[in-house]
C-alpha positions as protocol buffer text, in pm:
chain_id: "A"
residue {
  index: 1
  type: UNK
  ca { x: -5 y: 16 z: 26 }
}
residue {
  index: 2
  type: UNK
  ca { x: 106 y: 337 z: -76 }
}
residue {
  index: 3
  type: UNK
  ca { x: 157 y: 554 z: 242 }
}
residue {
  index: 4
  type: UNK
  ca { x: -40 y: 843 z: 102 }
}
residue {
  index: 5
  type: UNK
  ca { x: -330 y: 603 z: 106 }
}
residue {
  index: 6
  type: UNK
  ca { x: -320 y: 613 z: 488 }
}
residue {
  index: 7
  type: UNK
  ca { x: -473 y: 974 z: 459 }
}
residue {
  index: 8
  type: UNK
  ca { x: -823 y: 824 z: 291 }
}
residue {
  index: 9
  type: UNK
  ca { x: -897 y: 707 z: 643 }
}
residue {
  index: 10
  type: UNK
  ca { x: -805 y: 954 z: 863 }
}
residue {
  index: 11
  type: UNK
  ca { x: -1123 y: 1089 z: 1025 }
}
residue {
  index: 12
  type: UNK
  ca { x: -1194 y: 1417 z: 881 }
}
residue {
  index: 13
  type: UNK
  ca { x: -1410 y: 1528 z: 546 }
}
residue {
  index: 14
  type: UNK
  ca { x: -1099 y: 1694 z: 387 }
}
residue {
  index: 15
  type: UNK
  ca { x: -736 y: 1632 z: 400 }
}
residue {
  index: 16
  type: UNK
  ca { x: -494 y: 1784 z: 124 }
}
residue {
  index: 17
  type: UNK
  ca { x: -140 y: 1621 z: 196 }
}
residue {
  index: 18
  type: UNK
  ca { x: 229 y: 1616 z: 14 }
}
residue {
  index: 19
  type: UNK
  ca { x: 527 y: 1452 z: 65 }
}
residue {
  index: 20
  type: UNK
  ca { x: 855 y: 1555 z: -141 }
}
residue {
  index: 21
  type: UNK
  ca { x: 1217 y: 1526 z: -141 }
}
residue {
  index: 22
  type: UNK
  ca { x: 1444 y: 1777 z: -35 }
}
residue {
  index: 23
  type: UNK
  ca { x: 1587 y: 1929 z: -348 }
}
residue {
  index: 24
  type: UNK
  ca { x: 1999 y: 1877 z: -384 }
}
residue {
  index: 25
  type: UNK
  ca { x: 2075 y: 1645 z: -115 }
}
residue {
  index: 26
  type: UNK
  ca { x: 2255 y: 1333 z: -114 }
}
residue {
  index: 27
  type: UNK
  ca { x: 2008 y: 1114 z: 67 }
}
residue {
  index: 28
  type: UNK
  ca { x: 1829 y: 835 z: -61 }
}
residue {
  index: 29
  type: UNK
  ca { x: 1507 y: 1071 z: -76 }
}
residue {
  index: 30
  type: UNK
  ca { x: 1730 y: 1356 z: -230 }
}
residue {
  index: 31
  type: UNK
  ca { x: 1931 y: 1138 z: -502 }
}
residue {
  index: 32
  type: UNK
  ca { x: 1718 y: 1203 z: -827 }
}
residue {
  index: 33
  type: UNK
  ca { x: 1673 y: 1305 z: -1132 }
}
residue {
  index: 34
  type: UNK
  ca { x: 1369 y: 1605 z: -1095 }
}
residue {
  index: 35
  type: UNK
  ca { x: 1161 y: 1727 z: -859 }
}
residue {
  index: 36
  type: UNK
  ca { x: 906 y: 1457 z: -762 }
}
residue {
  index: 37
  type: UNK
  ca { x: 613 y: 1571 z: -543 }
}
residue {
  index: 38
  type: UNK
  ca { x: 331 y: 1297 z: -418 }
}
residue {
  index: 39
  type: UNK
  ca { x: 16 y: 1408 z: -289 }
}
residue {
  index: 40
  type: UNK
  ca { x: -357 y: 1340 z: -167 }
}
residue {
  index: 41
  type: UNK
  ca { x: -623 y: 1594 z: -174 }
}
residue {
  index: 42
  type: UNK
  ca { x: -727 y: 1917 z: -307 }
}
residue {
  index: 43
  type: UNK
  ca { x: -357 y: 2113 z: -369 }
}
residue {
  index: 44
  type: UNK
  ca { x: -522 y: 2430 z: -440 }
}
residue {
  index: 45
  type: UNK
  ca { x: -793 y: 2462 z: -159 }
}
residue {
  index: 46
  type: UNK
  ca { x: -733 y: 2710 z: 132 }
}
residue {
  index: 47
  type: UNK
  ca { x: -752 y: 2571 z: 505 }
}
residue {
  index: 48
  type: UNK
  ca { x: -656 y: 2760 z: 831 }
}
residue {
  index: 49
  type: UNK
  ca { x: -311 y: 2697 z: 889 }
}
residue {
  index: 50
  type: UNK
  ca { x: -300 y: 2816 z: 1266 }
}
residue {
  index: 51
  type: UNK
  ca { x: 26 y: 2774 z: 1446 }
}
residue {
  index: 52
  type: UNK
  ca { x: 176 y: 2661 z: 1155 }
}
residue {
  index: 53
  type: UNK
  ca { x: 184 y: 3051 z: 1061 }
}
residue {
  index: 54
  type: UNK
  ca { x: 487 y: 3047 z: 1306 }
}
residue {
  index: 55
  type: UNK
  ca { x: 773 y: 2915 z: 1062 }
}
residue {
  index: 56
  type: UNK
  ca { x: 656 y: 3184 z: 803 }
}
residue {
  index: 57
  type: UNK
  ca { x: 649 y: 3467 z: 1081 }
}
residue {
  index: 58
  type: UNK
  ca { x: 1031 y: 3341 z: 1190 }
}
residue {
  index: 59
  type: UNK
  ca { x: 1130 y: 3338 z: 858 }
}
residue {
  index: 60
  type: UNK
  ca { x: 1029 y: 3727 z: 822 }
}
residue {
  index: 61
  type: UNK
  ca { x: 1164 y: 3815 z: 1111 }
}
residue {
  index: 62
  type: UNK
  ca { x: 1526 y: 3601 z: 989 }
}
residue {
  index: 63
  type: UNK
  ca { x: 1487 y: 3815 z: 646 }
}
residue {
  index: 64
  type: UNK
  ca { x: 1462 y: 4124 z: 870 }
}
residue {
  index: 65
  type: UNK
  ca { x: 1798 y: 4059 z: 1065 }
}
residue {
  index: 66
  type: UNK
  ca { x: 1939 y: 3987 z: 730 }
}
residue {
  index: 67
  type: UNK
  ca { x: 1829 y: 4304 z: 612 }
}
residue {
  index: 68
  type: UNK
  ca { x: 1948 y: 4483 z: 931 }
}
residue {
  index: 69
  type: UNK
  ca { x: 1636 y: 4620 z: 1025 }
}
residue {
  index: 70
  type: UNK
  ca { x: 1638 y: 4376 z: 1355 }
}
residue {
  index: 71
  type: UNK
  ca { x: 1914 y: 4221 z: 1552 }
}
residue {
  index: 72
  type: UNK
  ca { x: 1836 y: 3824 z: 1663 }
}
residue {
  index: 73
  type: UNK
  ca { x: 1976 y: 3930 z: 1987 }
}
residue {
  index: 74
  type: UNK
  ca { x: 1829 y: 4283 z: 2093 }
}
residue {
  index: 75
  type: UNK
  ca { x: 1599 y: 4350 z: 2339 }
}
residue {
  index: 76
  type: UNK
  ca { x: 1257 y: 4239 z: 2221 }
}
residue {
  index: 77
  type: UNK
  ca { x: 960 y: 4141 z: 2509 }
}
residue {
  index: 78
  type: UNK
  ca { x: 1034 y: 4138 z: 2859 }
}
residue {
  index: 79
  type: UNK
  ca { x: 1279 y: 4241 z: 3058 }
}
residue {
  index: 80
  type: UNK
  ca { x: 1609 y: 4043 z: 2965 }
}
residue {
  index: 81
  type: UNK
  ca { x: 1413 y: 3895 z: 2653 }
}
residue {
  index: 82
  type: UNK
  ca { x: 1541 y: 3891 z: 2290 }
}
residue {
  index: 83
  type: UNK
  ca { x: 1434 y: 3860 z: 1944 }
}
residue {
  index: 84
  type: UNK
  ca { x: 1584 y: 3489 z: 1971 }
}
residue {
  index: 85
  type: UNK
  ca { x: 1422 y: 3410 z: 2294 }
}
residue {
  index: 86
  type: UNK
  ca { x: 1067 y: 3507 z: 2091 }
}
residue {
  index: 87
  type: UNK
  ca { x: 1128 y: 3299 z: 1794 }
}
residue {
  index: 88
  type: UNK
  ca { x: 1274 y: 2975 z: 2045 }
}
residue {
  index: 89
  type: UNK
  ca { x: 946 y: 3045 z: 2304 }
}
residue {
  index: 90
  type: UNK
  ca { x: 1227 y: 3115 z: 2590 }
}
residue {
  index: 91
  type: UNK
  ca { x: 1099 y: 3498 z: 2644 }
}
residue {
  index: 92
  type: UNK
  ca { x: 896 y: 3376 z: 2959 }
}
residue {
  index: 93
  type: UNK
  ca { x: 585 y: 3516 z: 2815 }
}
residue {
  index: 94
  type: UNK
  ca { x: 268 y: 3335 z: 2854 }
}
residue {
  index: 95
  type: UNK
  ca { x: 43 y: 3128 z: 2592 }
}
residue {
  index: 96
  type: UNK
  ca { x: -126 y: 3479 z: 2603 }
}
residue {
  index: 97
  type: UNK
  ca { x: -87 y: 3833 z: 2590 }
}
residue {
  index: 98
  type: UNK
  ca { x: 16 y: 3901 z: 3022 }
}
residue {
  index: 99
  type: UNK
  ca { x: 288 y: 3963 z: 3224 }
}
residue {
  index: 100
  type: UNK
  ca { x: 606 y: 3680 z: 3185 }
}
residue {
  index: 101
  type: UNK
  ca { x: 550 y: 3384 z: 3373 }
}
residue {
  index: 102
  type: UNK
  ca { x: 927 y: 3319 z: 3373 }
}
residue {
  index: 103
  type: UNK
  ca { x: 1254 y: 3471 z: 3371 }
}
residue {
  index: 104
  type: UNK
  ca { x: 1416 y: 3423 z: 3008 }
}
residue {
  index: 105
  type: UNK
  ca { x: 1577 y: 3167 z: 2920 }
}
residue {
  index: 106
  type: UNK
  ca { x: 1458 y: 2916 z: 3206 }
}
residue {
  index: 107
  type: UNK
  ca { x: 1163 y: 2705 z: 3047 }
}
residue {
  index: 108
  type: UNK
  ca { x: 1041 y: 2665 z: 2732 }
}
residue {
  index: 109
  type: UNK
  ca { x: 657 y: 2825 z: 2722 }
}
residue {
  index: 110
  type: UNK
  ca { x: 459 y: 2794 z: 2408 }
}
residue {
  index: 111
  type: UNK
  ca { x: 414 y: 3175 z: 2358 }
}
residue {
  index: 112
  type: UNK
  ca { x: 125 y: 3299 z: 2071 }
}
residue {
  index: 113
  type: UNK
  ca { x: 187 y: 3608 z: 2286 }
}
residue {
  index: 114
  type: UNK
  ca { x: 593 y: 3633 z: 2152 }
}
residue {
  index: 115
  type: UNK
  ca { x: 466 y: 3605 z: 1822 }
}
residue {
  index: 116
  type: UNK
  ca { x: 259 y: 3893 z: 1799 }
}
residue {
  index: 117
  type: UNK
  ca { x: 527 y: 4106 z: 1961 }
}
residue {
  index: 118
  type: UNK
  ca { x: 752 y: 4001 z: 1695 }
}
residue {
  index: 119
  type: UNK
  ca { x: 499 y: 4110 z: 1467 }
}
residue {
  index: 120
  type: UNK
  ca { x: 447 y: 4424 z: 1618 }
}
residue {
  index: 121
  type: UNK
  ca { x: 803 y: 4472 z: 1625 }
}
residue {
  index: 122
  type: UNK
  ca { x: 934 y: 4402 z: 1269 }
}
residue {
  index: 123
  type: UNK
  ca { x: 586 y: 4639 z: 1170 }
}
residue {
  index: 124
  type: UNK
  ca { x: 735 y: 4913 z: 1369 }
}
residue {
  index: 125
  type: UNK
  ca { x: 1104 y: 4893 z: 1177 }
}
residue {
  index: 126
  type: UNK
  ca { x: 963 y: 4833 z: 895 }
}
residue {
  index: 127
  type: UNK
  ca { x: 720 y: 5110 z: 888 }
}
residue {
  index: 128
  type: UNK
  ca { x: 423 y: 4899 z: 733 }
}
residue {
  index: 129
  type: UNK
  ca { x: 192 y: 4638 z: 865 }
}
residue {
  index: 130
  type: UNK
  ca { x: 314 y: 4311 z: 926 }
}
residue {
  index: 131
  type: UNK
  ca { x: 104 y: 4091 z: 686 }
}
residue {
  index: 132
  type: UNK
  ca { x: 233 y: 4351 z: 416 }
}
residue {
  index: 133
  type: UNK
  ca { x: 602 y: 4277 z: 528 }
}
residue {
  index: 134
  type: UNK
  ca { x: 495 y: 3928 z: 510 }
}
residue {
  index: 135
  type: UNK
  ca { x: 394 y: 3929 z: 208 }
}
residue {
  index: 136
  type: UNK
  ca { x: 643 y: 4141 z: 53 }
}
residue {
  index: 137
  type: UNK
  ca { x: 932 y: 3953 z: 208 }
}
residue {
  index: 138
  type: UNK
  ca { x: 820 y: 3586 z: 226 }
}
residue {
  index: 139
  type: UNK
  ca { x: 503 y: 3497 z: 63 }
}
residue {
  index: 140
  type: UNK
  ca { x: 561 y: 3688 z: -280 }
}
residue {
  index: 141
  type: UNK
  ca { x: 915 y: 3567 z: -352 }
}
residue {
  index: 142
  type: UNK
  ca { x: 817 y: 3245 z: -287 }
}
residue {
  index: 143
  type: UNK
  ca { x: 519 y: 3246 z: -540 }
}
residue {
  index: 144
  type: UNK
  ca { x: 294 y: 3149 z: -238 }
}
residue {
  index: 145
  type: UNK
  ca { x: -5 y: 3360 z: -444 }
}
residue {
  index: 146
  type: UNK
  ca { x: -289 y: 3141 z: -251 }
}
residue {
  index: 147
  type: UNK
  ca { x: -199 y: 3248 z: 103 }
}
residue {
  index: 148
  type: UNK
  ca { x: -306 y: 3569 z: 310 }
}
residue {
  index: 149
  type: UNK
  ca { x: -225 y: 3700 z: 665 }
}
residue {
  index: 150
  type: UNK
  ca { x: -560 y: 3738 z: 879 }
}
residue {
  index: 151
  type: UNK
  ca { x: -434 y: 4021 z: 1108 }
}
residue {
  index: 152
  type: UNK
  ca { x: -743 y: 4063 z: 1349 }
}
residue {
  index: 153
  type: UNK
  ca { x: -730 y: 3675 z: 1422 }
}
residue {
  index: 154
  type: UNK
  ca { x: -787 y: 3610 z: 1782 }
}
residue {
  index: 155
  type: UNK
  ca { x: -412 y: 3532 z: 1852 }
}
residue {
  index: 156
  type: UNK
  ca { x: -277 y: 3806 z: 1654 }
}
residue {
  index: 157
  type: UNK
  ca { x: -180 y: 3761 z: 1318 }
}
residue {
  index: 158
  type: UNK
  ca { x: 174 y: 3682 z: 1322 }
}
residue {
  index: 159
  type: UNK
  ca { x: 95 y: 3376 z: 1589 }
}
residue {
  index: 160
  type: UNK
  ca { x: -172 y: 3198 z: 1384 }
}
residue {
  index: 161
  type: UNK
  ca { x: -335 y: 3360 z: 1101 }
}
residue {
  index: 162
  type: UNK
  ca { x: -209 y: 3249 z: 786 }
}
residue {
  index: 163
  type: UNK
  ca { x: -448 y: 3041 z: 556 }
}
residue {
  index: 164
  type: UNK
  ca { x: -379 y: 2896 z: 203 }
}
residue {
  index: 165
  type: UNK
  ca { x: -346 y: 2545 z: -4 }
}
residue {
  index: 166
  type: UNK
  ca { x: -127 y: 2242 z: 30 }
}
residue {
  index: 167
  type: UNK
  ca { x: 79 y: 2394 z: -275 }
}
residue {
  index: 168
  type: UNK
  ca { x: 179 y: 2680 z: -65 }
}
residue {
  index: 169
  type: UNK
  ca { x: 275 y: 2510 z: 233 }
}
residue {
  index: 170
  type: UNK
  ca { x: 450 y: 2266 z: 74 }
}
residue {
  index: 171
  type: UNK
  ca { x: 688 y: 2577 z: -117 }
}
residue {
  index: 172
  type: UNK
  ca { x: 720 y: 2724 z: 235 }
}
residue {
  index: 173
  type: UNK
  ca { x: 866 y: 2380 z: 372 }
}
residue {
  index: 174
  type: UNK
  ca { x: 1081 y: 2346 z: 54 }
}
residue {
  index: 175
  type: UNK
  ca { x: 1240 y: 2694 z: 180 }
}
residue {
  index: 176
  type: UNK
  ca { x: 1283 y: 2542 z: 551 }
}
residue {
  index: 177
  type: UNK
  ca { x: 1464 y: 2263 z: 371 }
}
residue {
  index: 178
  type: UNK
  ca { x: 1651 y: 2453 z: 135 }
}
residue {
  index: 179
  type: UNK
  ca { x: 1688 y: 2827 z: 207 }
}
residue {
  index: 180
  type: UNK
  ca { x: 1693 y: 3098 z: -78 }
}
residue {
  index: 181
  type: UNK
  ca { x: 1575 y: 3400 z: 98 }
}
residue {
  index: 182
  type: UNK
  ca { x: 1831 y: 3384 z: 405 }
}
residue {
  index: 183
  type: UNK
  ca { x: 2196 y: 3288 z: 410 }
}
residue {
  index: 184
  type: UNK
  ca { x: 2286 y: 2918 z: 504 }
}
residue {
  index: 185
  type: UNK
  ca { x: 2469 y: 3087 z: 820 }
}
residue {
  index: 186
  type: UNK
  ca { x: 2088 y: 3177 z: 958 }
}
residue {
  index: 187
  type: UNK
  ca { x: 1903 y: 2878 z: 860 }
}
residue {
  index: 188
  type: UNK
  ca { x: 2174 y: 2663 z: 999 }
}
residue {
  index: 189
  type: UNK
  ca { x: 2108 y: 2905 z: 1295 }
}
residue {
  index: 190
  type: UNK
  ca { x: 1714 y: 2835 z: 1271 }
}
residue {
  index: 191
  type: UNK
  ca { x: 1718 y: 2473 z: 1246 }
}
residue {
  index: 192
  type: UNK
  ca { x: 1997 y: 2429 z: 1544 }
}
residue {
  index: 193
  type: UNK
  ca { x: 1867 y: 2402 z: 1906 }
}
residue {
  index: 194
  type: UNK
  ca { x: 1840 y: 2767 z: 2129 }
}
residue {
  index: 195
  type: UNK
  ca { x: 1880 y: 2749 z: 2469 }
}
residue {
  index: 196
  type: UNK
  ca { x: 1976 y: 2386 z: 2467 }
}
residue {
  index: 197
  type: UNK
  ca { x: 1853 y: 2225 z: 2813 }
}
residue {
  index: 198
  type: UNK
  ca { x: 1571 y: 2420 z: 2877 }
}
residue {
  index: 199
  type: UNK
  ca { x: 1238 y: 2208 z: 2940 }
}
residue {
  index: 200
  type: UNK
  ca { x: 921 y: 2286 z: 2896 }
}
residue {
  index: 201
  type: UNK
  ca { x: 538 y: 2151 z: 2715 }
}
residue {
  index: 202
  type: UNK
  ca { x: 502 y: 2083 z: 2393 }
}
residue {
  index: 203
  type: UNK
  ca { x: 127 y: 2153 z: 2291 }
}
residue {
  index: 204
  type: UNK
  ca { x: -111 y: 1805 z: 2294 }
}
residue {
  index: 205
  type: UNK
  ca { x: 210 y: 1595 z: 2438 }
}
residue {
  index: 206
  type: UNK
  ca { x: 312 y: 1721 z: 2781 }
}
residue {
  index: 207
  type: UNK
  ca { x: 636 y: 1779 z: 2906 }
}
residue {
  index: 208
  type: UNK
  ca { x: 966 y: 1745 z: 2795 }
}
residue {
  index: 209
  type: UNK
  ca { x: 1337 y: 1809 z: 2948 }
}
residue {
  index: 210
  type: UNK
  ca { x: 1485 y: 1934 z: 2713 }
}
residue {
  index: 211
  type: UNK
  ca { x: 1195 y: 2081 z: 2502 }
}
residue {
  index: 212
  type: UNK
  ca { x: 1402 y: 2151 z: 2206 }
}
residue {
  index: 213
  type: UNK
  ca { x: 1325 y: 2400 z: 1989 }
}
residue {
  index: 214
  type: UNK
  ca { x: 1531 y: 2607 z: 1686 }
}
residue {
  index: 215
  type: UNK
  ca { x: 1397 y: 2950 z: 1569 }
}
residue {
  index: 216
  type: UNK
  ca { x: 1037 y: 2935 z: 1502 }
}
residue {
  index: 217
  type: UNK
  ca { x: 1045 y: 2559 z: 1449 }
}
residue {
  index: 218
  type: UNK
  ca { x: 996 y: 2243 z: 1693 }
}
residue {
  index: 219
  type: UNK
  ca { x: 1326 y: 1977 z: 1694 }
}
residue {
  index: 220
  type: UNK
  ca { x: 1224 y: 1653 z: 1741 }
}
residue {
  index: 221
  type: UNK
  ca { x: 1527 y: 1525 z: 1905 }
}
residue {
  index: 222
  type: UNK
  ca { x: 1456 y: 1229 z: 2139 }
}
residue {
  index: 223
  type: UNK
  ca { x: 1126 y: 1388 z: 2239 }
}
residue {
  index: 224
  type: UNK
  ca { x: 869 y: 1074 z: 2230 }
}
residue {
  index: 225
  type: UNK
  ca { x: 572 y: 1066 z: 2226 }
}
residue {
  index: 226
  type: UNK
  ca { x: 568 y: 1300 z: 1931 }
}
residue {
  index: 227
  type: UNK
  ca { x: 375 y: 1414 z: 1622 }
}
residue {
  index: 228
  type: UNK
  ca { x: 613 y: 1257 z: 1391 }
}
residue {
  index: 229
  type: UNK
  ca { x: 731 y: 903 z: 1346 }
}
residue {
  index: 230
  type: UNK
  ca { x: 934 y: 691 z: 1538 }
}
residue {
  index: 231
  type: UNK
  ca { x: 1156 y: 710 z: 1246 }
}
residue {
  index: 232
  type: UNK
  ca { x: 1220 y: 1060 z: 1182 }
}
residue {
  index: 233
  type: UNK
  ca { x: 1552 y: 1180 z: 1292 }
}
residue {
  index: 234
  type: UNK
  ca { x: 1657 y: 1355 z: 1581 }
}
residue {
  index: 235
  type: UNK
  ca { x: 1676 y: 1642 z: 1317 }
}
residue {
  index: 236
  type: UNK
  ca { x: 1367 y: 1667 z: 1239 }
}
residue {
  index: 237
  type: UNK
  ca { x: 1193 y: 2019 z: 1258 }
}
residue {
  index: 238
  type: UNK
  ca { x: 861 y: 2180 z: 1185 }
}
residue {
  index: 239
  type: UNK
  ca { x: 526 y: 2299 z: 1365 }
}
residue {
  index: 240
  type: UNK
  ca { x: 189 y: 2159 z: 1384 }
}
residue {
  index: 241
  type: UNK
  ca { x: -132 y: 2380 z: 1411 }
}
residue {
  index: 242
  type: UNK
  ca { x: -450 y: 2370 z: 1610 }
}
residue {
  index: 243
  type: UNK
  ca { x: -631 y: 2374 z: 1233 }
}
residue {
  index: 244
  type: UNK
  ca { x: -510 y: 1992 z: 1219 }
}
residue {
  index: 245
  type: UNK
  ca { x: -192 y: 2108 z: 1011 }
}
residue {
  index: 246
  type: UNK
  ca { x: 156 y: 2025 z: 992 }
}
residue {
  index: 247
  type: UNK
  ca { x: 457 y: 2089 z: 809 }
}
residue {
  index: 248
  type: UNK
  ca { x: 820 y: 1854 z: 870 }
}
residue {
  index: 249
  type: UNK
  ca { x: 1138 y: 1846 z: 707 }
}
residue {
  index: 250
  type: UNK
  ca { x: 1391 y: 1511 z: 776 }
}
residue {
  index: 251
  type: UNK
  ca { x: 1718 y: 1641 z: 656 }
}
residue {
  index: 252
  type: UNK
  ca { x: 1877 y: 1304 z: 716 }
}
residue {
  index: 253
  type: UNK
  ca { x: 1590 y: 1124 z: 541 }
}
residue {
  index: 254
  type: UNK
  ca { x: 1605 y: 1394 z: 252 }
}
residue {
  index: 255
  type: UNK
  ca { x: 1238 y: 1398 z: 243 }
}
residue {
  index: 256
  type: UNK
  ca { x: 922 y: 1668 z: 384 }
}
residue {
  index: 257
  type: UNK
  ca { x: 583 y: 1637 z: 411 }
}
residue {
  index: 258
  type: UNK
  ca { x: 365 y: 1869 z: 491 }
}
residue {
  index: 259
  type: UNK
  ca { x: -97 y: 1820 z: 513 }
}
residue {
  index: 260
  type: UNK
  ca { x: -401 y: 2060 z: 610 }
}
residue {
  index: 261
  type: UNK
  ca { x: -723 y: 1912 z: 689 }
}
residue {
  index: 262
  type: UNK
  ca { x: -1087 y: 2076 z: 836 }
}
residue {
  index: 263
  type: UNK
  ca { x: -1065 y: 1903 z: 1180 }
}
residue {
  index: 264
  type: UNK
  ca { x: -924 y: 1996 z: 1478 }
}
residue {
  index: 265
  type: UNK
  ca { x: -585 y: 1882 z: 1591 }
}
residue {
  index: 266
  type: UNK
  ca { x: -682 y: 1637 z: 1872 }
}
residue {
  index: 267
  type: UNK
  ca { x: -631 y: 1241 z: 1959 }
}
residue {
  index: 268
  type: UNK
  ca { x: -682 y: 1150 z: 1577 }
}
residue {
  index: 269
  type: UNK
  ca { x: -400 y: 1353 z: 1461 }
}
residue {
  index: 270
  type: UNK
  ca { x: -174 y: 1179 z: 1782 }
}
residue {
  index: 271
  type: UNK
  ca { x: -246 y: 857 z: 1612 }
}
residue {
  index: 272
  type: UNK
  ca { x: -241 y: 923 z: 1200 }
}
residue {
  index: 273
  type: UNK
  ca { x: 27 y: 1193 z: 1186 }
}
residue {
  index: 274
  type: UNK
  ca { x: 319 y: 944 z: 1323 }
}
residue {
  index: 275
  type: UNK
  ca { x: 193 y: 625 z: 1166 }
}
residue {
  index: 276
  type: UNK
  ca { x: 167 y: 817 z: 812 }
}
residue {
  index: 277
  type: UNK
  ca { x: 544 y: 933 z: 882 }
}
residue {
  index: 278
  type: UNK
  ca { x: 664 y: 620 z: 971 }
}
residue {
  index: 279
  type: UNK
  ca { x: 503 y: 495 z: 680 }
}
residue {
  index: 280
  type: UNK
  ca { x: 692 y: 738 z: 429 }
}
residue {
  index: 281
  type: UNK
  ca { x: 1019 y: 709 z: 595 }
}
residue {
  index: 282
  type: UNK
  ca { x: 990 y: 325 z: 563 }
}
residue {
  index: 283
  type: UNK
  ca { x: 917 y: 385 z: 153 }
}
residue {
  index: 284
  type: UNK
  ca { x: 1217 y: 591 z: 138 }
}
residue {
  index: 285
  type: UNK
  ca { x: 1437 y: 354 z: 320 }
}
residue {
  index: 286
  type: UNK
  ca { x: 1313 y: 46 z: 82 }
}
residue {
  index: 287
  type: UNK
  ca { x: 1391 y: 296 z: -231 }
}
residue {
  index: 288
  type: UNK
  ca { x: 1706 y: 403 z: -66 }
}
residue {
  index: 289
  type: UNK
  ca { x: 1793 y: 27 z: -62 }
}
residue {
  index: 290
  type: UNK
  ca { x: 1777 y: 85 z: -467 }
}
residue {
  index: 291
  type: UNK
  ca { x: 1358 y: -8 z: -478 }
}
residue {
  index: 292
  type: UNK
  ca { x: 1323 y: 302 z: -677 }
}
residue {
  index: 293
  type: UNK
  ca { x: 1490 y: 545 z: -889 }
}
residue {
  index: 294
  type: UNK
  ca { x: 1406 y: 847 z: -689 }
}
residue {
  index: 295
  type: UNK
  ca { x: 1405 y: 776 z: -320 }
}
residue {
  index: 296
  type: UNK
  ca { x: 1022 y: 758 z: -309 }
}
residue {
  index: 297
  type: UNK
  ca { x: 878 y: 452 z: -388 }
}
């Protein structure tokens, strides 16, 4: 059975899921003659992304840092916090707007509020609304023509306001895997653990010590249970959202996967998403042993 056939059994009305090799890698999935995308569901139908917005916002922040309008280690948010702390959910701010709950760098608190602060900072420095900066700096350059930011959403646009189709989410995933908008050095920081050793709660899964994050993406490391599969490498990074959305990149396997659904994250996703990831990575491993010319069966 094709791994993507599993999506038909998900308890959702609509789902769109895509998987593709990471361009230019020497991994089994990345050794290929041409780009290969496999998908199920409507690739051009928009879905809400919820917190999968955060990697796009983080990318906008990293673009601004390379432009020189902000610095990753400048003060931002509560006293003692920096832009880097905010990106890595280590500023001490709670999930929602309010006073800090901890000193910066001491615990990992998943924070929508921190990303609202980042959106406001970018808008202030750029002199334009954050949604315009995101459009000009990230969405348009990546060709994400079907994706828009709702700046008035309940969590603030920069935290959870994007909606768009799978085709666009895959473009974002590809950028997260192989950057074109930021330098390799900045990208390496983004996908490396920030504030190593800090523990915290991964929403929906409980507490981990450490609870590793990069800049805008969660890094799998040794977390278990997890929303990716047990076959995913520790270097796998990505994000999931409360709307039933996800994106992950496994650099060691050389493959990325994105999904959008019309059902909120819950126990169904806790079961379904890792099973899909493991099935996909089993296909990659088999094809890497000579059973497929492009790394995906």
